[in-house]
C-alpha positions, 0 to 999 in steps of 0.5 A: 074748161080747156086750158090754153095749150099755147102758153102752157101744156094742156092740163089733161089730168083734171080731178073734178071734185064738186065738193071742193071749195076751190081749184088747187094745184101742187107746188111742184106742178106750179114750179115745173110750169113756171107759174108765178106764185102770188102770196095770199094776203090772208092765211087760208087752209084748204080742207082735203077729201079726208078732212085733212088740212092742206097747207096753202102757200099762194095762188096762181092764175091759169088761162082757160076758156069754156068748151062752148065758147073757145074764143072767150079766154079768162084766168082762173085762180088756183091755190098752190098747195104744199105737199099735194101729189105732184100731178094732182089738180083739183077743180070744182069750177070745171065740173059744169064746163068740161066735156063728159 
């Protein structure tokens, strides 16, 4: 998976976590890149790697494309987590779509 470099900076530090239940970024990261945070209709808790509960404040959509088909663009949802380390990006969907 490659993120749209023209719209937003390339997300180089993608933490691929195949055990993750969703994609997530920090609130600070979302604010820095001026993503529009949409509130969730239902309260969601995200369980982190150490079984800790992380506070979800909303969701953003980030444009990306598959490595194999760079002309096919889509937006993937990322949860926005309060108090997640600033540069941490968690992505389970990327595991099968990134170059090794």
